[in-house]
N, CA and C of each residue as an Amber inpcrd file, in Angstrom:
protein
   612
  49.1050000 120.7230000  78.4170000  48.5250000 120.1270000  77.2150000
  49.6520000 119.5680000  76.3520000  49.4800000 118.3750000  75.8170000
  50.5230000 117.7490000  75.0040000  49.8820000 116.9750000  73.8680000
  50.7000000 116.6320000  72.8920000  50.2300000 115.7870000  71.8100000
  49.3340000 116.5090000  70.8280000  48.3530000 115.7800000  70.2880000
  47.5180000 116.2890000  69.2110000  46.7870000 117.5640000  69.6020000
  46.2650000 117.6350000  70.8240000  45.5200000 118.8200000  71.2420000
  46.4200000 120.0520000  71.2390000  47.6340000 119.8740000  71.6850000
  48.5970000 120.9810000  71.7270000  48.9100000 121.4750000  70.3220000
  49.2040000 120.5460000  69.4180000  49.5370000 120.9310000  68.0430000
  48.3380000 121.5470000  67.3300000  47.1370000 121.0220000  67.5810000
  45.9380000 121.6010000  66.9630000  45.7310000 123.0310000  67.4090000
  45.8920000 123.2760000  68.6970000  45.7350000 124.6240000  69.2250000
  46.7760000 125.5720000  68.6430000  48.0050000 125.0920000  68.5710000
  49.0800000 125.9090000  68.0040000  48.7810000 126.2730000  66.5590000
  48.3830000 125.2750000  65.7650000  48.1360000 125.5070000  64.3440000
  46.9580000 126.4430000  64.1210000  45.9720000 126.3700000  65.0060000
  44.7690000 127.1680000  64.8140000  44.9550000 128.6250000  65.1750000
  45.8700000 128.9110000  66.0980000  45.9030000 130.2600000  66.6440000
  47.2430000 130.9900000  66.5600000  48.3340000 130.2720000  66.3850000
  49.6480000 130.9010000  66.4980000  50.0550000 131.6470000  65.2320000
  50.9630000 132.5860000  65.4180000  51.6220000 133.2480000  64.2990000
  52.4210000 132.2030000  63.5180000  52.4730000 132.2990000  62.1860000
  53.2130000 131.2980000  61.4080000  54.6480000 131.0820000  61.8650000
  55.3320000 132.1400000  62.2790000  56.7160000 131.9730000  62.7280000
  56.7860000 131.2150000  64.0490000  55.7650000 131.3500000  64.8950000
  55.7310000 130.5660000  66.1320000  55.5300000 129.0860000  65.8230000
  54.7280000 128.7940000  64.8040000  54.5380000 127.3980000  64.3860000
  55.8510000 126.8490000  63.8410000  56.5220000 127.6320000  63.0130000
  57.8010000 127.1860000  62.4510000  58.8320000 126.9340000  63.5490000
  58.8500000 127.7740000  64.5670000  59.7890000 127.5920000  65.6710000
  59.4830000 126.2990000  66.4290000  58.2160000 125.9710000  66.5850000
  57.8480000 124.7300000  67.2740000  58.2370000 123.5220000  66.4320000
  58.0980000 123.6220000  65.1380000  58.4760000 122.5310000  64.2370000
  59.9870000 122.3900000  64.1650000  60.6850000 123.5040000  64.0720000
  62.1400000 123.5170000  63.9270000  62.7320000 124.4340000  64.9950000
  63.0990000 123.8620000  66.1220000  63.6680000 124.6580000  67.2000000
  64.9070000 125.4060000  66.7070000  64.9120000 126.7050000  66.9080000
  66.0150000 127.5260000  66.4360000  65.6820000 128.3380000  65.2020000
  64.4760000 128.1460000  64.6520000  64.0890000 128.9060000  63.4600000
  64.1850000 130.4060000  63.7070000  63.6870000 130.8630000  64.8420000
  63.6980000 132.2980000  65.1290000  65.1050000 132.8210000  65.3870000
  66.0280000 131.9020000  65.6450000  67.4230000 132.3090000  65.8670000
  68.2630000 132.2070000  64.6060000  67.6280000 131.8060000  63.5040000
  68.3580000 131.7980000  62.2390000  68.3870000 130.5060000  61.4550000
  67.8840000 129.4010000  62.0170000  67.8390000 128.1680000  61.2250000
  66.8580000 128.3460000  60.0730000  67.2730000 128.0680000  58.8470000
  66.3280000 128.1930000  57.7250000  65.3030000 127.0630000  57.7580000
  64.0820000 127.4100000  57.3780000  62.9880000 126.4330000  57.3820000
  63.0430000 125.6250000  56.0870000  64.1440000 124.9210000  55.9200000
  64.3780000 124.1260000  54.7240000  64.4520000 122.6500000  55.1080000
  64.1960000 121.7540000  54.1590000  64.1480000 120.3320000  54.5090000
  65.5320000 119.7430000  54.7400000  65.5640000 118.7240000  55.5840000
  66.7540000 117.8980000  55.7140000  66.7380000 116.8590000  54.5870000
  67.8480000 116.7550000  53.8740000  67.9990000 115.6910000  52.8910000
  68.4840000 114.4420000  53.6180000  67.8090000 113.3060000  53.4550000
  68.2620000 112.0960000  54.1450000  69.7050000 111.7590000  53.8070000
  70.4270000 111.2420000  54.7960000  71.7940000 110.7850000  54.5480000
  71.8120000 109.3400000  54.0750000  70.6740000 108.6670000  54.1680000
  70.5730000 107.2720000  53.7250000  69.7830000 107.2210000  52.4240000
  70.0610000 106.2060000  51.6210000  69.3870000 106.0790000  50.3390000
  67.9280000 105.6890000  50.4950000  67.0720000 106.3360000  49.7220000
  65.6600000 105.9830000  49.6800000  65.4090000 105.0510000  48.5110000
  64.2970000 104.3250000  48.5230000  63.9730000 103.4910000  47.3610000
  63.9100000 104.3390000  46.0930000  64.3110000 103.7480000  44.9980000
  64.2800000 104.4720000  43.7240000  62.9070000 104.3390000  43.0830000
  62.6650000 105.1450000  42.0540000  61.4210000 105.1020000  41.2890000
  60.2020000 105.2720000  42.1890000  60.2240000 106.3110000  42.9990000
  59.0980000 106.5830000  43.8850000  57.9740000 107.2720000  43.1100000
  56.8010000 106.6900000  43.1680000  55.6390000 107.3050000  42.5290000
  54.8680000 108.1530000  43.5440000  54.3350000 107.5220000  44.5950000
  53.5570000 108.2530000  45.6080000  54.2820000 108.2030000  46.9510000
  54.4760000 109.3600000  47.5420000  55.1020000 109.4580000  48.8610000
  54.1430000 110.1830000  49.7950000  54.0150000 109.6630000  51.0080000
  53.2120000 110.3060000  52.0390000  54.1210000 111.0130000  53.0190000
  53.9700000 112.3170000  53.1370000  54.6850000 113.1020000  54.1530000
  53.7970000 113.1230000  55.3860000  54.1100000 112.2210000  56.3220000
  53.2850000 112.0680000  57.5200000  53.6740000 113.1290000  58.5410000
  52.6690000 113.9030000  58.9950000  52.9620000 115.0130000  59.8880000
  53.6510000 116.1330000  59.1370000  53.0740000 116.5370000  58.0240000
  53.7550000 117.4480000  57.0950000  53.8960000 118.8640000  57.6300000
  53.1230000 119.2160000  58.6710000  53.2380000 120.5600000  59.2200000
  52.9350000 121.6280000  58.1870000  53.8330000 122.5740000  58.0330000
  53.6670000 123.6620000  57.0580000  54.3560000 123.3560000  55.7350000
  54.6960000 122.1030000  55.5150000  55.2650000 121.7180000  54.2260000
  56.7590000 121.8730000  54.1200000  57.4500000 121.8170000  55.2440000
  58.9100000 121.9910000  55.2240000  59.5940000 120.9830000  54.3120000
  59.0810000 119.7520000  54.2420000  59.7230000 118.7080000  53.4430000
  59.3330000 118.7340000  51.9650000  58.3330000 119.5080000  51.6180000
  57.8130000 119.4530000  50.2450000  58.8680000 119.7830000  49.1840000
  59.7180000 120.8090000  49.3790000  60.6940000 121.1030000  48.3260000
  61.6180000 119.9250000  48.0260000  61.9290000 119.1130000  49.0370000
  62.7430000 117.9200000  48.7920000  61.9180000 116.8030000  48.1850000
  60.7700000 116.5110000  48.7760000  59.9920000 115.3460000  48.3320000
  59.5010000 115.4860000  46.8960000  59.1990000 116.6850000  46.4720000
  58.7350000 116.8620000  45.0950000  59.8460000 116.6240000  44.0770000
  61.0890000 116.5390000  44.5210000  62.1800000 116.2270000  43.5980000
  62.4470000 114.7240000  43.4960000  61.8960000 113.9340000  44.4140000
  62.1920000 112.4970000  44.4110000  60.9690000 111.6380000  44.1450000
  59.7740000 112.2290000  44.0780000  58.5550000 111.4600000  43.8800000
  57.6610000 112.1300000  42.8450000  56.9100000 111.3080000  42.1180000
  55.9650000 111.8510000  41.1410000  54.7930000 112.5460000  41.8200000
  54.3270000 111.9670000  42.9390000  53.2030000 112.5360000  43.6750000
  53.5560000 112.6070000  45.1590000  53.1790000 113.6920000  45.7980000
  53.4060000 113.8750000  47.2280000  52.0730000 114.1750000  47.9020000
  51.8060000 113.4340000  48.9610000  50.6060000 113.6410000  49.7770000
  51.0640000 114.1090000  51.1510000  50.5060000 115.1970000  51.6290000
  50.8020000 115.6630000  52.9690000  49.6630000 115.3250000  53.9100000
  49.9890000 114.7830000  55.0740000  48.9680000 114.5000000  56.0840000
  49.3320000 115.1770000  57.3910000  48.3120000 115.7540000  58.0410000
  48.4890000 116.3000000  59.3800000  47.1020000 116.5340000  59.9810000
  47.1000000 117.0880000  61.1760000  45.8540000 117.4250000  61.8470000
  45.0970000 118.4800000  61.0420000  43.7530000 118.5090000  61.1460000
  42.9850000 119.4450000  60.3160000  43.4390000 120.8920000  60.4320000
  43.7190000 121.3460000  61.6530000  44.1340000 122.7410000  61.8330000
  45.4780000 123.0190000  61.1660000  46.3760000 122.0370000  61.2000000
  47.6800000 122.2280000  60.5680000  47.5620000 122.1810000  59.0490000
  46.7140000 121.3120000  58.5460000  46.5130000 121.2560000  57.0930000
  45.9220000 122.5660000  56.5860000  45.0270000 123.1720000  57.3560000
  44.4660000 124.4590000  56.9490000  45.5660000 125.5100000  56.8320000
  46.4890000 125.5230000  57.7830000  47.6050000 126.4800000  57.7100000
  48.5480000 126.1100000  56.5730000  48.7550000 124.8270000  56.3610000
  49.6390000 124.3680000  55.2890000  49.1120000 124.7990000  53.9250000
  47.8120000 124.7090000  53.7450000  47.2220000 125.1300000  52.4620000
  47.5520000 126.5920000  52.1750000  47.5720000 127.3940000  53.2020000
  47.8050000 128.8300000  53.0270000  49.2740000 129.1910000  52.9080000
  50.1580000 128.3780000  53.5280000  51.5480000 128.7940000  53.6790000
  52.5640000 127.9530000  52.9040000  52.2100000 126.7340000  52.5410000
  53.2110000 125.8300000  51.9680000  53.5780000 126.2060000  50.5380000
  54.8260000 125.9870000  50.2150000  55.3270000 126.1170000  48.8510000
  56.5030000 125.1490000  48.7270000  56.6050000 124.4100000  47.6380000
  55.6870000 124.3580000  46.5170000  54.4160000 123.5790000  46.8460000
  53.3730000 123.6930000  46.0080000  52.1730000 122.8930000  46.2390000
  52.4580000 121.4140000  45.9890000  51.6430000 120.5750000  46.6190000
  51.7650000 119.1280000  46.4130000  50.4440000 118.5960000  45.8700000
  50.4130000 117.2890000  45.6010000  49.2630000 116.7230000  44.9040000
  48.0190000 116.6020000  45.7760000  48.2150000 116.4110000  47.0770000
  47.0630000 116.2780000  47.9620000  47.4830000 116.6360000  49.3760000
  46.5740000 117.2910000  50.0930000  46.7360000 117.5440000  51.5160000
  45.5460000 116.9100000  52.2130000  45.8140000 116.0280000  53.1630000
  44.7560000 115.2420000  53.7930000  44.7910000 115.4010000  55.3050000
  43.6030000 115.3940000  55.9170000  43.5180000 115.4360000  57.3780000
  42.6220000 114.3320000  57.9310000  42.1930000 113.3930000  57.0790000
  41.3190000 112.2930000  57.4920000  42.1020000 110.9870000  57.4050000
  42.6680000 110.5620000  58.5340000  43.4860000 109.3530000  58.5240000
  42.6710000 108.1050000  58.2410000  41.4180000 108.0660000  58.6580000
  40.5930000 106.8780000  58.4230000  40.4250000 106.6190000  56.9320000
  40.4550000 107.6730000  56.1300000  40.4160000 107.4910000  54.6720000
  41.7910000 107.1790000  54.1310000  42.7730000 107.9350000  54.5550000
  44.1050000 107.8210000  53.9700000  44.7600000 106.4790000  54.2780000
  44.4960000 105.9140000  55.4360000  45.1720000 104.6760000  55.8450000
  44.8360000 103.4910000  54.9470000  43.8010000 103.5960000  54.1350000
  43.4390000 102.5240000  53.2070000  44.1150000 102.6710000  51.8520000
  44.8700000 103.7420000  51.6570000  45.5520000 103.9460000  50.3830000
  46.9290000 103.2940000  50.4000000  47.5070000 103.1600000  49.2150000
  48.8530000 102.6040000  49.0780000  49.7900000 103.6930000  48.5680000
  50.9870000 103.7230000  49.1660000  52.0380000 104.6320000  48.7230000
  53.3380000 103.8380000  48.6340000  54.3270000 104.4220000  47.9890000
  55.6190000 103.7490000  47.8570000  56.5130000 103.9830000  49.0670000
  56.2820000 105.0930000  49.7610000  57.1170000 105.4370000  50.9090000
  56.3260000 106.3280000  51.8520000  56.4130000 106.0260000  53.1430000
  55.9700000 106.9580000  54.1760000  57.2090000 107.6980000  54.6680000
  57.1480000 109.0010000  54.6460000  58.2510000 109.8630000  55.0670000
  57.8280000 110.5130000  56.3750000  58.4600000 110.1070000  57.4750000
  58.0840000 110.5990000  58.8060000  59.3020000 111.2530000  59.4390000
  59.3970000 112.5550000  59.2950000  60.5720000 113.3030000  59.7320000
  60.2450000 114.1400000  60.9660000  60.8390000 113.7690000  62.1080000
  60.7300000 114.5290000  63.3510000  59.2840000 114.7300000  63.7790000
  58.4820000 113.6590000  63.6510000  57.0740000 113.7800000  64.0360000
  56.6420000 112.7260000  65.0470000  57.0970000 111.4720000  64.9160000
  56.6050000 110.4200000  65.8090000  56.9780000 110.6880000  67.2600000
  58.0180000 111.4330000  67.4960000  58.4180000 111.7700000  68.8690000
  57.3660000 112.6290000  69.5760000  56.4700000 113.2520000  68.7990000
  55.4370000 114.1230000  69.3660000  54.0650000 113.4490000  69.4310000
  53.9870000 112.1750000  69.0620000  52.6960000 111.4730000  68.9800000
  52.4940000 110.6100000  70.2170000  51.3000000 110.6720000  70.7850000
  50.9650000 109.8740000  71.9540000  51.2670000 108.4030000  71.6920000
  51.6480000 107.6800000  72.7360000  52.1760000 106.3230000  72.5870000
  51.2140000 105.3860000  71.8720000  49.9710000 105.3380000  72.2970000
  49.0140000 104.4350000  71.6520000  48.7990000 104.7770000  70.1980000
  48.6780000 106.0630000  69.9020000  48.5160000 106.4920000  68.5160000
  49.7510000 106.1720000  67.6940000  50.9220000 106.3460000  68.2820000
  52.1660000 106.0600000  67.5710000  52.2010000 104.5980000  67.1410000
  51.8630000 103.7020000  68.0530000  51.8250000 102.2750000  67.7110000
  50.8420000 102.0190000  66.5600000  49.6720000 102.6400000  66.6310000
  48.6560000 102.4270000  65.5910000  49.1250000 102.9620000  64.2440000
  49.7220000 104.1470000  64.2500000  50.2290000 104.7020000  62.9960000
  51.3020000 103.7910000  62.3940000  52.1990000 103.2930000  63.2070000
  53.2550000 102.4090000  62.7000000  52.6720000 101.1650000  62.0520000
  51.6770000 100.5700000  62.6810000  51.0430000  99.3920000  62.0710000
  50.3840000  99.7550000  60.7470000  49.7650000 100.9350000  60.6940000
  49.1700000 101.3880000  59.4340000  50.2380000 101.6000000  58.3700000
  51.3650000 102.2050000  58.7530000  52.4470000 102.4190000  57.7900000
  52.8530000 101.1040000  57.1130000  52.9590000 100.0410000  57.9190000
  53.4090000  98.7530000  57.3870000  52.4230000  98.1870000  56.3770000
  51.1490000  98.5180000  56.5290000  50.1490000  98.0680000  55.5490000
  50.1170000  98.9590000  54.3180000  50.4330000 100.2220000  54.4940000
  50.2920000 101.1960000  53.4190000  51.4550000 101.2050000  52.4420000
  52.6610000 100.9030000  52.9330000  53.8610000 101.1510000  52.1210000
  54.9000000 100.0660000  52.3390000  55.6940000  99.7690000  51.3170000
  56.7810000  98.7990000  51.4930000  57.9550000  99.3500000  52.2890000
  58.0160000 100.6760000  52.4590000  59.1570000 101.2750000  53.1560000
  58.7260000 102.5360000  53.8970000  59.4320000 102.8060000  54.9890000
  59.1980000 104.0020000  55.8000000  60.5500000 104.6530000  56.0680000
  60.6660000 105.9320000  55.7490000  61.8420000 106.7040000  56.1700000
  61.4940000 107.3790000  57.4810000  62.2900000 107.1020000  58.5070000
  62.0250000 107.6450000  59.8230000  63.2200000 108.4450000  60.3160000
  62.9770000 109.7070000  60.6460000  63.9370000 110.5480000  61.3550000
  63.2600000 110.9380000  62.6560000  63.8640000 110.5670000  63.7860000
  63.1970000 110.7940000  65.0550000  64.1790000 111.0130000  66.1900000
  63.7080000 111.7050000  67.1890000  64.3930000 111.7260000  68.4680000
  64.0690000 110.4190000  69.1850000  65.0260000 109.8530000  69.8930000
  64.7660000 108.5660000  70.5410000  63.6660000 108.6770000  71.5850000
  63.6970000 109.7080000  72.4050000  62.7220000 109.8340000  73.4920000
  61.5290000 110.6640000  73.0410000  60.3390000 110.0930000  73.2110000
  59.1330000 110.8170000  72.8240000  58.7370000 111.7960000  73.9180000
  57.7830000 112.6540000  73.6030000  57.2520000 113.5990000  74.5800000
  56.4790000 112.8900000  75.6870000  56.2770000 111.5850000  75.5290000
  55.4510000 110.8190000  76.4590000  56.2480000 109.7420000  77.1850000
  57.5880000 109.9320000  77.2090000  58.4330000 109.0590000  78.0020000
  58.7170000 107.6960000  77.3960000  58.5180000 107.5410000  76.0950000
  58.7730000 106.2710000  75.4220000  59.9310000 106.4100000  74.4420000
  60.6590000 105.3190000  74.2450000  61.6690000 105.2660000  73.1960000
  60.9520000 104.9430000  71.8850000  60.9980000 105.8670000  70.9430000
  60.2660000 105.6970000  69.6830000  60.7220000 104.4480000  68.9410000
  62.0300000 104.1440000  68.9880000  62.5230000 102.9700000  68.2690000
  62.1050000 101.6730000  68.9540000  61.8670000 101.7310000  70.2630000
  61.2990000 100.5800000  70.9540000  59.8700000 100.3320000  70.4720000
  59.1110000 101.3850000  70.2650000  57.7530000 101.2340000  69.7380000
  57.7860000 100.6340000  68.3350000  58.7460000 101.0640000  67.5220000
  58.9060000 100.4810000  66.1820000  59.1770000  98.9870000  66.2930000
  60.1200000  98.6140000  67.1470000  60.4850000  97.2000000  67.2950000
  59.3270000  96.3780000  67.8240000  58.5460000  96.9430000  68.7360000
  57.4340000  96.2120000  69.3300000  56.3710000  95.8230000  68.3090000
  56.2280000  96.5990000  67.2340000  55.2120000  96.2640000  66.2350000
  55.5220000  94.9640000  65.5080000  56.8300000  94.5990000  65.4490000
  57.2770000  93.4130000  64.7080000  56.8080000  93.4660000  63.2520000
  56.7110000  94.6890000  62.7250000  56.1830000  94.8730000  61.3700000
  57.2410000  95.2920000  60.3690000  58.4790000  95.5280000  60.8440000
  59.5080000  96.0820000  59.9680000  60.8420000  95.3720000  60.1530000
  61.6100000  95.3680000  59.0760000  63.0350000  95.0680000  59.1410000
  63.7550000  96.4130000  59.0480000  64.5800000  96.6940000  60.0410000
  65.2280000  98.0010000  60.1130000  66.6270000  97.9550000  59.5330000
  66.9560000  98.9370000  58.7240000  68.3170000  99.1080000  58.2420000
  69.1830000  99.6860000  59.3440000  70.4100000 100.0650000  59.0250000
  71.2960000 100.6680000  60.0310000  70.6640000 101.9210000  60.6410000
  70.8600000 102.0820000  61.9360000  70.4060000 103.2740000  62.6300000
  71.5180000 104.3170000  62.5350000  71.2520000 105.4190000  61.8580000
  72.2570000 106.4460000  61.6270000  72.0190000 107.5950000  62.6020000
  72.9590000 107.7910000  63.5140000  72.8270000 108.8980000  64.4550000
  73.2050000 110.1970000  63.7460000  72.3850000 111.2260000  63.9110000
  72.5900000 112.4890000  63.1920000  72.3680000 113.6700000  64.1290000
  72.8970000 114.8080000  63.6980000  72.6470000 116.0740000  64.3810000
  72.5980000 117.1780000  63.3370000  72.0670000 118.3170000  63.7470000
  71.9970000 119.4710000  62.8510000  73.3850000 120.0730000  62.6870000
  73.8010000 120.2580000  61.4330000  75.0770000 120.9030000  61.1350000
  74.8190000 122.4030000  60.9660000  75.3430000 123.2420000  61.8670000
  75.0470000 124.6770000  61.7950000  75.6550000 125.3760000  60.5750000
  76.6220000 124.7320000  59.9330000  77.2220000 125.3280000  58.7410000
  76.3740000 125.0890000  57.4960000  75.9230000 123.8520000  57.3230000
  75.1650000 123.4990000  56.1140000  73.6610000 123.4970000  56.3390000
  73.2490000 123.4840000  57.6020000  71.8400000 123.3370000  57.9730000
  71.2350000 122.0500000  57.4190000  72.0880000 121.0420000  57.3370000
  71.6650000 119.6980000  56.9550000  72.0310000 118.7350000  58.0840000
  71.7560000 117.4560000  57.8680000  72.0870000 116.4410000  58.8580000
  73.5560000 116.0670000  58.7610000  74.1780000 115.9350000  59.9180000
  75.5590000 115.4750000  59.9920000  75.5700000 114.1330000  60.7140000
  76.1980000 113.1410000  60.0980000  76.2580000 111.7970000  60.6790000
  77.2900000 111.7720000  61.7970000  76.8760000 111.2330000  62.9520000
  77.7830000 111.1490000  64.0970000  78.0060000 109.7230000  64.5830000
  77.2970000 108.7550000  64.0130000  77.5000000 107.3740000  64.4490000
  76.5250000 106.4280000  63.7900000  76.7430000 105.1280000  64.0250000
  75.8670000 104.0750000  63.5030000  75.5920000 103.0720000  64.6120000
  74.3750000 102.5500000  64.6200000  73.9890000 101.5420000  65.6010000
  72.9960000 100.5910000  64.9400000  72.5080000  99.6410000  65.7150000
  71.4180000  98.7680000  65.2850000  70.1750000  99.1480000  66.0740000
  69.0290000  98.7190000  65.5750000  67.8030000  99.0460000  66.2920000
  67.7700000  98.3750000  67.6600000  68.3860000  97.2060000  67.7850000
  68.4120000  96.5430000  69.0940000  69.2010000  97.3600000  70.1130000
  70.2360000  98.0550000  69.6530000  70.9980000  98.9210000  70.5550000
  70.2230000 100.1900000  70.8870000  69.6310000 100.7870000  69.8800000
  68.9770000 102.0800000  70.0640000  67.6860000 101.9470000  70.8650000
  66.9640000 100.8560000  70.7080000  65.6750000 100.7090000  71.3950000
  65.8320000 100.6640000  72.9120000  67.0410000 100.3900000  73.3900000
  67.2810000 100.3240000  74.8330000  67.8770000 101.6160000  75.3980000
  68.1150000 102.5990000  74.5370000  68.7500000 103.8400000  74.9790000
  67.8060000 104.6860000  75.8200000  68.3740000 105.3490000  76.8050000
  67.6200000 106.3250000  77.5920000  68.0560000 107.7500000  77.2850000
  69.2080000 107.9110000  76.6640000  69.6840000 109.2450000  76.2830000
  68.8580000 109.7800000  75.1160000  68.7730000 111.1030000  75.0210000
  68.0360000 111.7430000  73.9400000  68.9700000 111.9700000  72.7540000
  68.7500000 111.2170000  71.6810000  69.5480000 111.3430000  70.4680000
  68.6350000 111.2850000  69.2490000  69.1740000 111.6660000  68.1180000
  68.4020000 111.6460000  66.8760000  68.9620000 110.5740000  65.9290000
  68.0540000 109.8170000  65.3230000  68.4380000 108.7690000  64.3890000
  67.5500000 108.8220000  63.1620000  68.1400000 108.3810000  62.0410000
  67.3420000 108.1210000  60.8410000  67.5590000 106.6700000  60.4470000
  66.5040000 106.0940000  59.8480000  66.5460000 104.6910000  59.4760000
  65.5300000 104.4530000  58.3590000  65.8390000 103.5000000  57.4870000
  64.8740000 103.0440000  56.5080000  64.2900000 101.7330000  57.0090000
  62.9860000 101.7160000  57.1960000  62.2610000 100.5320000  57.6510000
  61.6270000  99.8510000  56.4500000  61.7970000  98.5530000  56.3460000
  61.1620000  97.7640000  55.2930000  60.0130000  96.9870000  55.8960000
  58.8210000  97.1560000  55.3390000  57.6560000  96.4650000  55.8730000
  57.7110000  94.9690000  55.5880000  57.3540000  94.1710000  56.5890000
  57.3960000  92.7110000  56.4260000  56.1510000  92.2010000  55.7020000
């Protein structure tokens, strides 16, 4: 089982620490369940931010410091667990994408989630992001669980202008992102190696 069905089952039945370990590999070995602060600048004066694939709210402590309003979106089973476990609270938790996709936000924040989304759905979400927001912050593994390069899917939409691709890894000392290189989306979209990148996408 993979993709949405797998995550729904996990969220509905697993121990909270097992969910955290799936979201953040190494949590049970000592990685703190704290947010990564982006190494790249985000747009200023953010009013509404959408945390896409918010899970148990790992990003909320960071996002609530940079935006007036934070909306978390995930699968219904994960949102139910998030309501019970997340801190701090945010302005809205949503599990109905057909409703949410018609709203406008200043930024979509997608951290370590698109790599787990089925290919067709990933393409659809990306197109929705471009309609919903002028900018998307993306932190992703290059290779998805479904054998696709996530940045190739981004490029295929022809919906964004991509900033520099910043290669990053987890720093075991600070438990934050450590920059290890820079590339362009044209270089990264052709990669077959598994690496992590962050990028700010500007909607066309």
